[in-house]
Every structure is written in C-alpha cells, then in structure tokens.
C-alpha positions in Angstrom: 0.0 -0.3 0.1 1.8 3.0 -1.5 0.3 6.5 -0.1 3.4 8.4 -1.2 2.7 10.7 -4.4 4.3 9.5 -7.2 3.6 11.5 -10.4 5.1 9.0 -12.6 2.3 6.7 -11.8 -0.4 8.5 -14.0 -0.7 8.7 -17.7 -0.1 11.0 -19.7 -4.0 12.0 -22.2 -1.2 12.9 -25.0 1.3 9.7 -24.9 1.9 9.4 -28.4 2.9 13.0 -29.1 6.6 13.8 -28.0 6.9 16.5 -25.3 9.6 19.7 -25.2 11.5 19.0 -22.3 12.7 22.0 -20.9 13.0 24.2 -17.6 10.6 26.5 -15.6 10.8 28.5 -12.8 14.2 29.6 -12.9 13.2 32.9 -12.1 9.8 33.5 -10.0 8.3 36.0 -13.1 9.0 33.3 -15.3 5.6 31.8 -13.6 3.2 34.2 -13.7 -0.3 33.8 -12.4 -3.3 36.3 -12.5 -6.3 35.2 -10.7 -9.8 36.1 -12.5 -12.5 36.8 -10.0 -16.2 35.8 -9.6 -17.2 39.1 -9.2 -15.6 42.5 -8.9 -16.1 44.5 -5.3 -19.1 47.0 -5.6 -17.8 50.1 -3.7 -19.2 49.9 -0.4 -19.6 47.8 2.2 -17.7 47.1 5.6 -15.0 44.2 3.8 -12.0 45.7 2.4 -10.8 43.6 -1.0 -7.2 43.8 -1.7 -6.0 42.9 -5.0 -1.9 42.0 -3.8 0.8 41.4 -6.5 3.4 38.8 -4.2 6.3 37.0 -5.5 8.5 34.7 -3.5 5.4 34.0 -0.6 2.7 31.5 -0.4 -0.8 32.7 0.2 -0.3 31.2 3.8 2.6 33.5 4.5 0.4 36.6 3.3 -2.6 35.1 5.5 0.3 34.7 8.4 1.2 38.1 8.3 -2.1 39.8 8.0 -2.9 38.1 11.2 0.2 38.4 13.3 1.9 41.7 12.2 -1.5 43.4 11.3 -3.5 42.0 14.0 -6.5 40.8 11.8 -8.1 37.8 13.1 -7.7 34.5 11.4 -11.7 34.5 10.9 -11.8 37.1 9.5 -9.1 37.1 6.6 -10.5 36.4 3.0 -8.9 34.3 0.0 -10.5 32.4 -3.1 -7.7 30.8 -3.8 -4.2 29.4 -3.0 -1.5 30.5 -5.2 1.7 29.6 -5.9 5.2 30.6 -3.9 8.0 30.5 -6.5 6.0 32.5 -9.3 4.7 36.2 -9.7 1.1 36.2 -8.5 -1.5 38.3 -8.4 -4.6 37.5 -6.1 -7.7 39.0 -4.1 -7.6 39.2 -0.2 -10.3 40.4 2.0 -10.1 41.9 5.2 -12.9 44.1 7.5 -13.2 47.7 6.6 -12.0 48.7 9.8 -8.1 47.4 9.7 -8.0 49.6 6.8 -5.4 52.4 8.8 -3.1 49.1 9.3 -2.7 48.8 5.6 0.8 50.6 5.5 2.2 47.8 7.6 2.3 45.9 4.3 5.4 47.7 3.4 7.0 45.5 5.8 6.3 42.4 4.2 8.9 41.8 1.2 7.5 40.7 -1.9 4.2 41.9 -1.8 2.9 45.3 -3.8 -0.6 46.6 -3.1 -2.5 47.0 -6.6 -5.8 47.9 -5.6 -8.4 48.1 -2.6 -12.1 48.7 -2.9 -14.7 47.8 -0.8 -17.9 44.9 -1.0 -20.1 43.7 1.0 -19.2 39.9 1.7 -16.1 38.3 2.5 -14.2 37.0 0.2 -14.1 33.3 0.4 -12.3 30.1 -1.4 -13.9 29.1 -4.7 -14.7 33.2 -5.4 -12.9 32.8 -8.6 -13.4 31.9 -12.1 -9.9 30.7 -12.7 -6.5 31.7 -13.6 -4.6 33.3 -16.2 -1.0 31.9 -16.7 1.7 32.9 -18.5 4.9 30.7 -18.1 8.2 30.8 -19.5 9.7 26.8 -20.4 13.6 27.8 -20.7 15.7 25.1 -23.1 13.1 23.5 -24.6 14.1 20.5 -27.0 11.5 20.9 -29.3 10.0 24.1 -31.2 6.3 26.2 -31.2 5.1 23.3 -33.2 5.1 20.3 -31.0 3.7 22.5 -28.1 0.9 23.3 -30.3 0.2 19.8 -31.4 -0.3 19.0 -27.9 -2.3 21.8 -26.9 -4.9 21.5 -29.4 -5.7 17.6 -28.1 -6.0 19.5 -24.9 -8.4 21.8 -26.1 -10.3 18.9 -28.2 -10.5 16.6 -25.0 -10.0 18.6 -21.9 -6.9 19.1 -19.6 -7.0 16.1 -16.9 -7.6 17.3 -14.0 -5.2 15.9 -11.9 -3.9 17.5 -8.6 -0.4 19.0 -8.6 2.4 18.0 -6.7 2.2 21.1 -4.6 -0.6 19.6 -3.1 0.9 16.6 -1.6 4.4 18.3 0.5 7.9 17.7 0.4 8.7 14.2 -1.1 5.0 13.6 -1.7 4.2 12.5 1.9 1.5 14.3 2.8 -1.2 11.7 2.0 0.8 9.5 4.3 0.3 12.1 7.1 -3.3 12.3 6.5 -4.1 8.6 6.1 -2.2 8.9 10.0 -4.8 11.2 11.0 -7.9 9.6 9.7 -6.9 6.1 11.1 -5.8 7.8 14.4 -8.0 10.6 14.5 -5.7 13.0 16.0 -2.2 14.3 15.4 0.3 17.1 16.0 -0.2 20.6 14.0 -2.8 23.4 13.8 -6.6 22.3 12.7 -5.4 24.0 9.3 -2.8 21.9 8.9 -4.7 18.9 9.9 -7.6 19.8 7.3 -4.8 20.4 4.6 -3.2 17.1 5.2 -6.4 14.8 5.2 -7.0 17.3 1.8 -4.0 15.7 0.5 -5.1 12.1 1.3 -8.4 12.7 -0.8 -6.7 14.5 -3.4 -4.2 11.0 -4.1 -7.2 9.1 -4.3 -9.0 11.3 -6.7 -5.7 11.3 -9.1 -6.0 7.5 -8.8 -9.2 7.3 -10.1 -8.7 9.9 -13.3 -5.9 7.3 -14.0 -8.0 4.4 -14.0 -10.7 5.8 -15.6 -7.7 6.8 -18.4 -6.4 3.2 -18.1 -9.8 1.9 -18.9 -10.8 4.4 -21.9 -13.6 6.3 -20.0 -11.3 10.0 -19.7 -13.9 11.2 -22.0 -17.0 9.4 -21.6 -19.7 9.1 -18.9 -21.4 5.7 -18.1 -24.6 5.3 -16.3 -24.3 5.9 -12.7 -21.5 8.7 -13.0 -22.5 12.6 -11.4 -21.6 14.5 -14.5 -20.8 18.2 -14.2 -21.9 20.6 -17.1 -19.1 22.6 -17.9 -21.1 25.8 -19.0 -23.2 26.2 -15.7 -21.0 24.4 -13.4 -24.5 22.1 -12.9 -24.4 18.4 -12.1 -26.1 15.4 -12.8 -26.8 11.7 -12.5 -26.3 10.0 -15.9 -29.0 7.9 -16.1 -29.0 6.8 -19.9 -26.0 6.3 -22.6 -27.2 8.9 -25.1 -25.1 11.2 -22.6 -22.1 9.7 -24.3 -22.1 12.2 -27.4 -22.1 15.6 -25.0 -19.3 14.0 -23.4 -17.2 13.5 -26.5 -18.4 17.2 -27.1 -16.4 18.2 -23.7 -20.2 20.0 -22.9 -20.3 17.5 -19.7 -17.8 15.5 -17.8 -17.3 12.3 -15.7 -16.9 13.7 -11.8 -14.8 11.7 -9.3 -15.6 11.9 -5.4 -13.7 13.6 -2.3 -14.8 11.7 -0.3 -16.5 12.9 2.7 -20.1 13.8 3.5 -23.0 14.9 2.2 -21.9 14.7 -1.6 -23.8 12.9 -4.5 -22.5 9.2 -4.3 -22.2 7.5 -7.8 -24.1 4.4 -9.0 -23.8 1.0 -10.1 -20.7 0.9 -12.6 -19.4 4.2 -11.9 -19.8 3.5 -8.1 -17.7 0.4 -8.3 -14.8 2.1 -10.1 -14.6 5.0 -7.0 -14.4 1.4 -4.4 -11.5 0.0 -6.4 -9.5 3.2 -5.1 -10.9 2.8 -1.8 -9.7 -0.8 -1.8 -6.9 -0.5 -2.9 -5.8 1.2 0.7 -8.0 -0.5 2.7 -10.4 2.4 3.0 -14.0 2.8 3.4 -16.7 5.6 2.8 -17.8 5.8 6.1 -13.7 6.7 7.0 -14.2 10.4 5.6 -17.7 10.9 7.9 -16.3 13.8 9.9 -14.6 15.6 6.1 -16.7 17.6 4.0 -17.3 15.5 0.7 -17.5 17.0 -2.9 -17.0 16.1 -6.7 -14.5 17.7 -8.7 -14.3 16.7 -12.7 -12.1 14.5 -14.3 -10.8 17.2 -16.7 -11.4 21.0 -17.4 -11.5 23.1 -20.5 -8.4 24.8 -22.1 -9.0 28.2 -23.6 -7.2 31.1 -24.3 -3.8 29.6 -25.0 -1.0 30.8 -27.0 2.4 29.8 -28.0 4.7 32.5 -28.5 9.1 31.9 -29.4 11.1 34.1 -28.0 15.2 34.0 -27.5 14.9 32.8 -23.8 12.5 30.0 -24.7 8.5 29.3 -25.4 6.2 31.5 -23.4 2.9 29.4 -23.0 -0.2 32.1 -22.2 -3.7 30.0 -21.3 -7.0 30.3 -19.3 -7.7 27.1 -16.6 -11.1 27.1 -14.2 -10.8 27.4 -10.6 -9.3 24.5 -8.7 -7.1 23.1 -11.5 -3.3 23.3 -11.8 -1.0 24.6 -14.7 1.3 21.7 -13.4 -1.0 19.4 -15.1 -0.8 21.3 -18.7 2.9 21.3 -18.6 3.8 17.7 -17.6 2.0 16.9 -20.7 3.2 19.6 -23.0 7.1 18.6 -21.5 6.4 15.3 -21.0 8.1 15.2 -17.5 7.1 15.8 -14.0 7.3 19.5 -13.0 7.3 21.1 -9.7 8.1 18.4 -7.4 8.0 20.8 -4.3 11.5 21.2 -2.7 10.8 22.5 0.6 7.1 22.3 2.5 4.7 24.5 1.8 
C-alpha cells in the first residue's frame, strides 16, 4: 500500500505526442499567475478587497502576516484560492474595513505590492473566482512551437486531465501518508488548518488514482450510467442515467466527476461507483472513514481556453486560462512530458 505521491504512475493524455522538455521557474517572473475573480468589489460595504501582487511567498504566508503583524483575526481574512510561492502572482484578499488604516504595514512584507483596494458587502471565500490566467516560460525546450501547439490542440479538444499537482502533496509527496495516519488515529500534531490540509492531500491522492483508472479503462472522455457529470458551461451536476449522454461528453460539454470522499456529496451508482470502490480497496479504506470530512465531486478534466504559444530567445512562453481548482502543472507535464514542480520545501 503506497500512499506516497508518485506522479510517474499517472498516465499522460497525449502519450503519443512528443514533449518539449525544458525547465520552468528559473526565475519567479517565469511563472506568472493572475486570479480571475468571480465578481469585482462593488465599492461599498464593510469588507475591504485587496489586489496583491506577490513574489516568493505562499498565500498562507501573506495570510499569516495579516493575522500576526497587522492584527486581523484569522477568521476575518478572506481569500478565493491558494497561489504558488515560486512565482509572480496577483490575487485578491479581503479584510474588515475597520483595519484599513493598518494597511501601511504591508510595506514591511517583502515581495508584496498592493495594486488595488475597494469595498464590498461580503467576505471573500474559497472558490469565489472564475479561474486563473497563466503566462509561463519554458526555458531550454527540446522542441519548437509546433510541437507544443500540437499537444495543446488535443487538450483543447479533450480537456486537461484534472490531476492535483505535486504542490498539493508536500515535500517528497508524503502529505497523504500523514493524512492517512490522521484518519486512522483521529488525532495528531499540528494546527487545525494543517490537519485539514493533510486530510485534503489524502483525498487528492485518491482522486488522482481515480482519474488514472478511468484513463486506463478508456473512460476519460466518456460518461457511464451511474456517473455524476458536470456541465462545464453552468457548473451544474447531474446523475447520468442514459447512455445517450456519451455524445455530450465527447463534445466536452459534460465530464464525469470523481469523489473527494466525505459527507453530504452526491454518490455515484452502479459501475461508476464500483470504479470508486476499487480505489478505496487499494488502500483498505471505506467511505465511512471520511465521515468527518466535507465531501465533494471534482471533474475528471477541465476545458482549456485562451491559449497561445510564443517563441522568444529565452524559450517558449505559454499563455492559457484554466478554471478554478485546476493546476497549471497538469498542463505543463503534458507539454513537457516530464514531471514538473516537485516541491523542494514544505509549503
């Protein structure tokens, strides 16, 4: 029973197309991420929205600075998503309006720049975003623009495999092991936030295994009766009861969703459920083991849009948009045909 995250066991969708190799993140500005919000601040309300540009810092480090140095209670700070450390990123935070005068303290946090601030009526919460725009430089590519574009055309047609990226699994991929220990023992060291993150790593590993199993069985771009499918245009989910839905899946209108095991989430039926059970059996787990966790469903793939490849003297620049919750590393590993972004420290 191997609970260590090992990306080499997850198949490529574009296995038959050669990758371009190369190197990413030589410099933070080689990996640029811009958060696309679900809505913009309205200009009135008791919550102050901050658009921050950061370099060399995790979202959590900015969060902790606002808590410890600015003096804002943790539960009153809002973010829509987590952003990379080794990158140049722009993302929104929210704080109570009453702390506005303390924002000058942000000048003491090296690597952070305040770009915009405005008021809104509600706190920003996880998931309050459309997605992210990426602009990434691949240095020293072994293939040219045409090779990268051939892969991206397939990903545009069939969707990007929605694997969780290596940054989800921690140093040496060991976070799922720690999450498994927490699940079995019911307690452990660390803050509540860390415990939730470790358990989330275990859920993520099981999901990645489910994606790989569907790919191996030729069910990546298919739905079968008993699946819960997601409508990409609206985000709605429904139970697949007819084989006639297969055509919509082939057109990337809908996709099968896999489980993040927990409580109160739509459960698959029949053959689709049996595939999920195979993953649990692999690790001697049961659905009931996750009853204390929040459950959800996650699509097996996500649409790729707004993509472009530009050849420059320093390498190939890839620009693209991915919906919220997906990882640029899942696209990059397809293009480069190598594992990318294994953490070199615990984030």
